[in-house]
C-alpha positions, 0 to 999 in steps of 0.5 A, a space after each residue: 729408863 736405861 735400855 739396850 738393843 739386841 746388838 747392845 746385848 750381844 756387845 755386853 755378852 761378848 757374842 755375835 748378834 745372831 746368838 742373842 736371837 737364838 737365846 730368845 728362841 730357847 727359854 730353857 737353860 740347863 733344864 731350867 726355864 729362864 726365858 729371855 726378858 721381854 721388850 720394855 718398849 719399841 723405838 723406831 721399830 727396834 725392840 728395847 730391853 731394860 738394862 737391869 733385866 738383861 744384866 740379871 738374866 745374863 748373871 742367872 744363866 751364865 750365858 755369854 763370854 763376859 764376866 764383867 756384865 755388871 760393870 760394862 752395862 752402864 756404858 751401853 745403855 745410851 739414853 734416848 736423844 743423846 748425840 755422839 758429838 755431845 757426849 764427846 764434848 762432855 767427856 772432854 769437859 770432864 777431862 779438862 775440869 776433873 769434875 763429874 757432870 751429874 747435878 751440874 747446870 748449863 751455866 756452871 758447865 759454860 763457866 768452867 769451860 771458859 776457865 779451862 778453854 779461854 781461847 776456845 780451842 777445843 770446846 767452849 763454843 760447842 759447850 755454850 750451845 749444848 743443852 742436854 737432859 740430866 739423863 745424858 749427864 748421868 750416862 757420861 759419868 756412868 760411861 767414865 766409871 765403866 771405862 779404863 780412862 778417857 780413851 777407853 770411854 771414847 772407844 766404847 762410845 764409838 763402838 756403840 749404838 750412837 755410832 751404829 745409828 750414824 752408819 759410821 764404820 771405821 777401818 779394820 786393824 789391818 788397815 790402821 797398821 798399814 797406814 801407820 807403817 806408811 806414815 811412819 816411813 814418811 816421818 822417818 824420811 823427814 829426818 830426826 826432828 819431831 814431825 807433826 801430822 796434819 790431819 784432814 778428815 777421818 778419825 783413823 789418822 788419830 789411831 795412826 798418830 798414836 801408833 807412830 807417836 807423832 803430834 797432830 794438828 788439825 782444823 777439825 775441832 771434833 778431831 782435836 777433842 778426840 786427840 785430847 781424849 786419846 792423849 795424843 799431843 796437839 801442835 799449833 803449827 798449822 802451816 809447818 806440818 811436814 806430813 799431811 794425812 787426808 782421808 776422803 773415804 766415803 766421798 764421791 769420786 769428783 769430791 775425792 779428786 777435788 780434795 786430792 787436787 788441793 792437797 797436791 797443789 798446796 804441798 810445799 817443797 819437801 813436805 809429804 802428803 798421804 791421801 787415802 780414798 776409794 780406789 775407784 777415784 784414785 787408782 782405777 779406770 775412769 772415763 770422761 771428765 773425771 779422767 781428765 780431772 785426775 790427769 790434771 792432778 797427776 801432771 803436777 808431778 808430786 805423786 811419787 807412789 800410788 797403791 791399790 789396797 786389798 778389799 775388806 779394809 773398810 768395814 762400811 764397804 768390805 767389797 770395795 778397795 781403798 787406795 793411797 797416794 803418797 805425795 812429795 812437794 817439789 818431787 817433779 816425778 815423771 815415773 811414779 811407783 805403783 803397786 796392786 796390793 790386792 792380789 798379795 796373799 800375805 801382805 807385809 806392812 813393813 815391806 810396803 813402808 820400805 817401798 814407800 820410803 825408797 819412793 820418797 827418796 826417789 831412788 832405785 838403789 834397792 829392790 822393791 817388793 811391791 812397787 814398780 815404776 811406770 811412766 807418768 805419760 803412760 798413766 795420764 794417757 790411759 785410764 788407770 793409775 794402778 793396773 790390776 795385778 801390777 807387781 814389782 820387777 823381780 831381781 834374781 841371780 842368773 843361774 843357767 845350770 839351775 834352770 837346765 837342771 829343772 827341765 832335765 829333772 822333769 823330762 826324765 819323767 815325761 820322756 819315759 814310755 807310758 805304761 800300758 794297761 790292758 784287761 782281758 775279758 770275755 762275755 758271761 751269762 749275767 744276772 737278772 737281778 743286781 744286788 747292792 749292799 749298803 755299808 750298814 748291811 755289811 757292818 751288820 753282817 760282820 763283813 766290815 769293821 768300822 773304826 773311828 778316827 781320832 781328833 788330832 792336835 795340829 800342834 803335835 806335828 813333827 816333820 821328822 815323825 814316822 807316824 803318818 796322820 791321814 786327814 782327807 782334804 787337809 795336809 797330812 801330819 806326822 807325829 813322833 811315835 813317842 808323842 803319838 803313844 803319849 797323847 793318843 794311846 787309844 787311837 786306832 792304827 790302820 792295817 794294810 788294806 784298810 779303807 779310809 773314808 770321809 763323808 764331807 764335803 763329798 764321799 771319799 775313800 782311799 786304800 792305805 796300802 802300807 798301814 801303821 797310820 793314824 786317822 784324824 776325825 771325822 774320817 773313819 776306817 773300814 776294815 773288810 773282814 778276812 772272809 768278807 769276799 769284799 776287796 778294799 779297792 772294790 769298796 773304795 772305788 764304789 764309794 768314790 764313783 757311786 757314793 751319794 749323800 753324806 751318810 756313809 751307812 747308806 752308801 752301797 757296794 755291788 755284790 760280786 761272786 767270790 771268784 770274780 771278786 778276787 780277780 776284780 781286786 787284782 785288776 783294780 790294783 793294777 788300775 791304781 798303779 796305772 793312775 799313779 803313773 799317770 799322776 806322776 807324769 801330769 805332775 812332771 808336765 806341770 813342773 816342766 811348764 813352770 821350768 820352761 816359763 821361768 828359764 825362758 823369761 829369765 833369759 837363762 834358756 832358749 828353745 832354739 836348740 839348732 836346726 836339727 832340734 827345731 826340725 825334730 820338734 816340728 816333726 817328732 817322727 823324723 827320727 823314727 
């Protein structure tokens, strides 16, 4: 019987795995009872479901994001006992012979394999020992029928159950793109002649070769078969490959260093090797024998660049970082380039490749964006190849006037006198009972009017627009007034004194002093009634300081006598202006600190302004 796991069902439907569990718990679909099919068997503690029942259920319910469930289902229903490499071998047999597998005998497959692979370069040896049941042969034919060619069949296979069973998880598309750019830079460095990529370990190199359009050579027969399925040109120039790619992902640090040592020592002059492996072995701190082992490899002086890559590029261990060594035979490099890419907010693979190209050229005639030179003696003597956070040296034009202007602009604010806020109060009799009104009570009593915000499409933003959109916790948008009327004709505009509130992640309120703005949902507008005896600043202050929970109707506001409410509102307005003044000075203080750091570090400013200036700084009261 053809069966599917719950993960297979999720893949077939084009949804995340938890969605399928939710479907099982909810038997009703659009008011009609359509329970999820029951498991037909259990294998190794995993529930298995009949493929045909799942396909029928998805078609009847319309659930999922895949309109081709009937066509895609055969590729996911892997028969029991099938092995990944066996199916890859049978796929290659089909590609080389052009024949279907169903109904063929073992002897016939070997005979045809000998005819298409007489030198046993790809599959004859494996085919001779491969004996599979008819269900596997039928599955391979079904897989090919559901795929857009052999390469798509391989991709579906390696995304499916057999790969999950082995625990293999490949690199992310971002990692493949970065590797392709680096290998591409190495290929360009080797000149206009065709470049052969020598591959050792890991199928990621095949994706890299496909992107870069280079042929590959490898002693790994499983990689040869995958290259054939992906239509990647194969070369038999094992000894003359000018660029090598070695993947050591998943190996222990000692084995990583052993393989890296072989790659570096055996590298002929002028040839390039790109070594991919865990950062803990290639770039991070090591101690004891492992540190000495890595130092021996580096003393060969063939490593011209070392890069620590960001986390999350390897799906099997998304919290671990990978690293790259770029090696050049005969480089004799005493000052390799290093860079920590993990802290870069927006990594540009093209710029990484440009830095690698310059490192291979062993030139400093261009500026680097990510890499910086460090003495090899410093690396060997220490425990780390790529120090955390190491960045390229920044090149900039020396503009003393600009740095001075930045300091002066900030000090115009910080040197102004700080305004004084004083409030005169006197004792009053007080109240025995303190009355608090919830916002729900105020709305019911018509003392507050509630207006809902509008869902705003960020694509409608116009930097020159005059209609401001208030959206708490996010950057404010602006809309062209004509676009605002066309797209949001029923939206509510704020009036001066309206209070904009938001429930999540915590109670927040803000008084719009000018009005005329739109409010983005889920924010709300609270508009005090003219005779409410409740000022907007009292309302906002109470929400910001006393609001509890995420249900705005339950937030409370203290009751204040009308006469006192007017006076309190005036003082709170003064307090708002006082806060604005302080915030302006805090912002200017931050700008001043940055301007001083940038100017002094660039050599464009000095704080040694003379004896009088120094004395004044040490004793501010000296001029009083």
